[in-house]
C-alpha positions as CSV (number, residue, x, y, z in Angstrom):
1,M,18.1,119.2,110.3
2,L,16.9,121.3,113.2
3,P,17.1,125.1,112.4
4,F,18.1,128.0,114.6
5,F,21.7,126.9,115.2
6,S,24.3,125.2,113.1
7,N,27.4,123.4,114.1
8,D,29.1,124.5,110.9
9,K,32.3,126.6,111.6
10,K,31.9,128.6,108.4
11,F,28.4,129.7,109.5
12,F,29.7,130.7,112.9
13,F,32.6,132.9,111.5
14,I,30.4,134.4,108.8
15,A,27.9,135.4,111.5
16,I,30.8,137.0,113.6
17,L,32.0,138.9,110.5
18,I,28.5,140.2,109.8
19,C,28.2,141.4,113.4
20,I,31.5,143.2,113.2
21,L,30.6,144.9,109.9
22,G,27.2,145.9,111.3
23,F,29.0,147.4,114.3
24,F,31.0,149.7,112.0
25,F,28.0,150.7,109.9
26,L,26.0,151.6,113.0
27,I,28.8,153.1,115.0
28,D,27.2,156.6,115.0
29,D,23.9,155.3,116.1
30,L,25.5,153.2,118.8
31,A,27.5,156.3,120.0
32,F,24.2,158.2,120.3
33,I,22.6,155.4,122.3
34,N,25.6,155.2,124.5
35,K,25.4,158.9,125.4
36,N,21.7,158.6,126.2
37,I,21.7,155.5,128.4
38,V,20.0,156.4,131.7
39,E,22.4,155.3,134.5
40,F,21.1,154.5,137.9
41,S,22.7,152.8,140.8
42,R,19.9,151.5,142.9
43,V,19.6,148.0,144.4
44,F,17.0,147.0,141.7
45,G,19.4,147.4,138.8
46,Y,22.4,145.6,137.3
47,G,25.2,146.2,134.9
48,S,28.6,147.7,134.7
49,R,27.3,151.3,134.4
50,S,25.1,150.8,137.4
51,I,28.1,149.6,139.4
52,S,30.4,152.4,138.2
53,K,27.7,155.0,139.0
54,G,27.1,153.6,142.4
55,I,30.8,153.5,143.4
56,F,31.3,157.0,142.0
57,L,28.4,158.5,143.9
58,Y,29.1,156.7,147.1
59,L,32.8,157.6,147.3
60,N,32.3,161.2,146.2
61,Q,29.2,161.8,148.4
62,N,31.0,160.5,151.5
63,N,34.3,162.1,150.6
64,Y,36.2,158.8,150.9
65,F,37.9,159.2,147.5
66,V,37.1,161.8,144.9
67,I,36.8,160.5,141.3
68,E,37.1,163.5,139.1
69,D,36.8,161.9,135.6
70,Y,33.7,159.8,135.8
71,N,33.7,158.8,132.1
72,S,37.2,157.3,132.3
73,F,36.3,155.5,135.5
74,K,33.1,154.1,133.8
75,N,34.9,152.9,130.7
76,L,37.5,151.2,132.9
77,I,34.7,149.3,134.7
78,I,33.1,148.3,131.4
79,L,36.4,147.0,130.1
80,T,37.0,145.2,133.3
81,F,33.7,143.3,133.0
82,L,34.3,142.7,129.3
83,F,37.6,141.0,129.9
84,F,36.2,139.2,132.9
85,V,33.4,137.6,130.9
86,F,35.8,136.8,128.0
87,F,38.2,135.1,130.5
88,I,35.4,133.0,132.1
89,F,34.1,132.1,128.6
90,C,37.5,130.9,127.5
91,L,37.9,128.8,130.6
92,S,35.1,126.5,129.5
93,F,35.5,127.0,125.7
94,F,39.1,125.8,125.7
95,N,38.6,123.2,128.5
96,T,39.3,119.9,126.9
97,K,38.1,118.0,130.0
98,L,34.5,119.0,129.6
99,K,32.4,116.3,128.1
100,M,30.7,117.1,124.8
101,N,27.1,116.2,123.9
102,S,25.9,114.3,120.9
103,Y,22.7,116.3,120.5
104,K,20.6,113.3,119.6
105,D,17.9,114.5,122.2
106,L,15.5,117.1,121.0
107,H,14.8,118.1,124.6
108,L,18.5,118.8,125.2
109,I,18.7,120.9,122.0
110,K,15.8,123.1,123.0
111,N,17.2,123.6,126.5
112,H,20.5,124.8,125.0
113,Q,18.8,127.1,122.6
114,L,16.7,128.7,125.4
115,F,19.9,129.0,127.5
116,L,21.7,130.9,124.7
117,L,18.9,133.3,124.2
118,G,18.4,134.1,127.9
119,S,22.0,134.3,128.9
120,S,23.0,136.4,125.9
121,V,20.6,139.1,126.9
122,F,21.8,139.1,130.5
123,I,25.5,138.9,129.8
124,F,25.6,141.7,127.1
125,T,23.3,144.0,129.0
126,F,25.4,143.5,132.1
127,I,28.6,144.3,130.3
128,F,27.5,147.4,128.4
129,G,24.4,148.7,130.1
130,S,22.6,150.1,133.2
131,N,19.5,148.0,133.5
132,A,16.4,147.8,135.7
133,D,15.7,144.3,137.1
134,Y,12.7,143.8,134.9
135,R,15.2,142.6,132.3
136,L,16.0,139.7,134.5
137,I,12.8,138.1,133.2
138,F,15.0,136.7,130.3
139,L,16.8,134.5,132.9
140,F,13.7,132.4,133.1
141,L,14.8,131.1,129.7
142,V,17.9,129.5,131.3
143,L,16.0,127.7,134.0
144,P,15.3,124.5,131.9
145,Y,19.0,124.1,131.4
146,V,20.0,125.0,135.0
147,L,17.4,122.6,136.5
148,N,18.3,119.7,134.3
149,Y,22.1,120.0,134.0
150,Y,23.5,122.0,136.9
151,Q,24.3,119.6,139.7
152,G,24.6,119.8,143.5
153,K,25.9,123.0,145.1
154,N,26.1,124.7,141.7
155,K,22.4,124.4,141.2
156,V,21.7,125.6,144.7
157,I,24.0,128.6,144.5
158,F,22.6,129.7,141.1
159,L,19.0,129.4,142.2
160,F,19.7,131.2,145.5
161,C,21.4,134.1,143.6
162,L,18.6,134.2,141.1
163,F,16.0,134.4,143.9
164,I,17.8,137.3,145.6
165,S,18.2,139.1,142.3
166,L,14.5,138.8,141.4
167,N,13.5,140.1,144.9
168,S,16.0,142.9,145.1
169,L,13.4,145.4,146.0
170,F,13.2,143.8,149.5
171,F,16.7,145.2,150.1
172,E,15.7,148.8,149.0
173,K,15.9,150.2,152.5
174,G,17.4,153.3,154.1
175,Y,19.2,156.4,152.9
176,K,20.9,155.6,149.6
177,Y,24.3,156.9,150.7
178,S,24.3,155.1,154.1
179,I,26.6,152.2,154.9
180,T,23.5,150.0,155.4
181,Y,22.2,150.7,151.9
182,Y,25.7,150.2,150.5
183,I,25.9,146.7,152.2
184,N,22.5,145.8,150.8
185,V,23.4,146.9,147.3
186,S,26.8,145.1,147.5
187,F,25.1,141.8,148.6
188,V,22.5,141.9,145.8
189,Y,25.1,142.9,143.1
190,F,27.4,140.2,144.3
191,C,24.6,137.7,143.7
192,K,24.1,139.1,140.2
193,L,27.9,138.8,139.6
194,I,27.7,135.2,140.6
195,L,24.9,134.7,138.0
196,L,27.1,136.4,135.4
197,T,30.0,134.1,136.2
198,Y,28.0,130.9,136.0
199,L,26.3,132.0,132.7
200,S,29.5,133.1,131.1
201,Y,31.2,129.8,131.9
202,T,28.2,127.7,130.6
203,Y,27.9,130.0,127.6
204,G,31.4,129.0,126.5
205,Y,30.6,125.3,126.9
206,V,27.3,125.5,124.9
207,I,28.9,127.5,122.1
208,K,31.7,125.0,121.9
209,N,29.2,122.2,121.5
210,Y,27.2,123.9,118.8
211,V,30.1,125.2,116.6
212,F,33.2,123.2,117.0
213,F,31.9,119.6,117.2
214,K,30.3,117.7,114.3
215,N,27.3,116.4,116.1
216,K,24.1,115.1,114.5
217,F,21.0,117.1,115.1
218,V,17.5,115.7,115.4
219,K,15.8,115.7,112.1
């Protein structure tokens, strides 16, 4: 049996339980990391913290709307993205109309494994972090799946948004509190949000294939 992932439900739920227990054992360390994350809101970044920081600075700097409690506002943005990703994930995970794969093709298995690795990094760093765009290099891992299994306009939209996201420095122009810079940042971050949506939806589909269907793996 091919290693790395199992379609055994027990293995899946045991792994989830271990992750939850690990979270509680490391909660102090995670709290320390959380307090020391460098938050920046430039066009060459991504993540919920970058978005919350950018909105906070832009509104306060231009006196459009004063946000006094930044931490509460930041936590609200993080929770919003957490629920958004979970909702998109569930749309595909519980969609009974999506066709399941038999996993008799080694090439298909490898593409799905690479997709899960690359999309996991992007999704979770987007939800909880403030990241520079160099971390987008992990999205190259999802390209074999996207190029082979995304069809028509979905493939075009994804690749276009990926191209814009990887070349975000091109939009780093002007005073960072100006309306021009705000429009540039909004466009690039919208492209990254599209990537997040596509990857979250496909993530649910791939996880559903691996865990909840008794398919034969290549030996």
